[in-house]
N, C-alpha and C positions, 0 to 999 in steps of 0.2 A: 410776413412773407407767405405767398401762396404755396401750398404743399408742405409747409413746415409741420413737424410732428410735435404735438404738445406732450412733454414728458409726463405731465400730471395724469394724462389719459392712459399712459402705458403702465403706470405703477400698479393699478388693480389687476391688470391682465397678467403681469409678471408674478405678482403674489399668488394669483389663482393657479397659474401654471406650475409654480414651485410647489404649491400645496398638493396639487394632483400628483406630481412626481413623487413627493414624499409618501403620500398614501399608497400609491402603487408599489413603491419600493418596500414599504413596510408589509403590505399584504403578500408580496413575493417572498420576503424573507421569513415572515411569521404567519403562514396560512392558518386558518382556524382548524383546530383539531378537537376531536371528541375528548371530553374530560377523562383523565386517567385516574384510577384509584389512588388515594394518597399513599405515600411511602413513608415509613419511619426513617429518621435520620440514621439509625443503625444499619438500614439496608442499603444505603448509598455509600459506595467506597470513597476513600479520601481522594483528593485531587484538586484541580483548579479549572474553572470555566474560562479563565483568561479575560480578554477584552470583550466589551459588548459587541454583538453581531459577529465579529471576526473570530472570537474565541482565541484559541492558540494556533490557528491555522498559519498565520504569518511566520511564527517561529518554527513551525513544522516545515514549511516550504524552504525557509533559509537553511535549515539543517539538511534537507534533502539536496539542495543545490550544492552544499559544501561536502556532500558525501558522508554526513554525520547523522543520518536518520536514526540509526541504532543508538548513537550517543544521546540523542534527544529523548528516546524512550528509556534508555538506561538511567539517565539522570532522574526521571520521574519514578522509576522503579525503586531507586535508592532512597527517594524522598517519601514515596507513598506506599511502596510495596508492589507486588506483581500484578495487582488489580487496582486500577486508578481511573478516575473520571476526567473527562476533558470536553471541549466543545469546538466544533469546526463550523463556521458560518451559521451560527444559530442552532445547530443540531448537537444536542448533548449526547455523549456516548461514553462507553466504558472500554478501556483497553485491558485485555487479559493476555498475559505474556507467560513464556516459559513452558515447562513440562506440563503443568496443569492445563494450559491453554490448548496444547496439542491433543492431550487426552480428551478434552471436552469436544474439540472439533471432530476427531476421528471416531468417537464412540457415541455421540449424541444422536437421537432419532432424527429423521429427515425433517419433521415439522418444527424442530427447534432451531434449524439453521436456514436463514433466509438472507440473501444479500440485500443490503439497504444502504443507499448513498445519502449524504446530507441533502436536506430539502432543496437548497438552491441548485445543486447539481441535477436533481430530478427534474426541476423546472426547465433546465437548459437542454437535457438529453431526452426528456420524455419518460413517461412511466413504462413504455414498452422497449426501452433501450436494453442492450445486452447485459448492462450492469444492474438492471432493476428487476426484470421479469424473473420468475422463479417457478418452482413446481414442475408440472409436466412439460411446460414449454421450454424452460431453461433453468439450469441450476448452476450456480457459481459458488465455489468454495475458495476463499482467499488462500493463497499458498502460504505455507508457514516456513519462514526462513530465519526469523529472529533467533531461534534456539541455536542456530549454527554459530552465533556470536557469543554464546555462553561459555565463559572460560572454565566453568566447573566441569563441563563435558568435553570441551574442545580447547585444550591449552593453546595459547597464542592464536586465537581465531583469525586474525588478520594476516597471518603468515601463510603463504602458498605452500602447502604440504600435502600433496596427494596421498602420501603413504599412510596418513591417518585413517584413510578409508579402505586400505588394502588388506587382503587376507580375511579368511572366513572366521578367524579367531577374534577379530576385533569386536569388542562389546561396548555398547553405549547404554546409558539409562533408558528405560522404556519411554517411547514417544519423544525422544530427543533427536534421533537421526531418522527422518521420515521422508526420504526422496520419493517413495512410492506409497505414501500414506501409512496407515496403521489401523489396528483393530478391525472393526467390521468394514472399514473404508479402505483397506489395503488394495492396491491395484492388482487385479488378477493376471495382468500381462507383464509384470515386472521382470520376470526372467527373459521373456521375449525381447523386451526393450533393452536389456543389458546386452544380449547377443547382437541385436541390430546395431547398437551403438559401437560395439567392438568391431564389427565388420566395416562400418563406415570409417572409423578411425584407422583401421588396418589398411584399407585401400587408399585412404588419403595420404598417409605417411609413406607408403611404399611406391606410389605412382606420381606424387606431386611434391614440389617444394614451394615455399612461399617466404616472403619477407614483409615485415610491417612497414607501412609508409609513415607511421608516426611512432617511432621506437619507444618513446617515453609517454605514451598516451595515458592520461589519468583515468582512474576508475571512479565512477560516480554511483551513488545508490539512490534511486528515485522510484520506489524504495529498494528495488533489487539492484545488485551489483551489475553494472554494464559499462563498457568502454565509453568514454565521453564523446568520441567521434565515430562510434559504431565500428571501430577496428578495421579501417581500410587496409587491404593487403595487395601485394602483387604476387600472383600465383602462376606457376609454369610447370610443365611436365619434367620429370627427372630426365637428365641427359641433355636438356636444352640449356642454352646459355641464359644466364640471369639478365 
């Protein structure tokens, strides 16, 4: 029949196309890097790199979606210790948790701390994205929150108990309670921030009332604790009808 396509002539083209896609994908996930000096087995912390390419990323995402990101890390800390290795999308990395981690972040020199995302993320966002550039142009220090879930310092960490932070006599182990940083990286404006927040809360509760539109809205951690639906509320001035 005129105009009919011979499938035999299409097979080489399909094979070539698939081969090109595979090569491009491989180069994207595993770009050529300069050889790094060999490391001894003793210098590499215990852990698991998970599945090929994906590593442990899928399990990490599932944990975040279920609000169990800390449990995912806690499980590995119990298995490997506070320092363990893992891999996300072909990028090998080391997790450092707990008090030692906070002390390292807040006391290390500037040139030891640089933000670095997994290679595939850099390809998608670019080397000049806010998450990648550093030094004089931009500096990003990941916020430390996992220590607030440590039961040795904060009993019943998942319980809402503001009183645990009240009073000047409250004492916590060094580098465990770090809302304003610590060491040489402590925020110089922490007292001003406390006063500003107190004024905002005072005017809010004395002049307005509000009600939650989703009373039993769940809390998710991706990786920080946030309301699942962004906490929609109905707000009105005091004295007005609800």
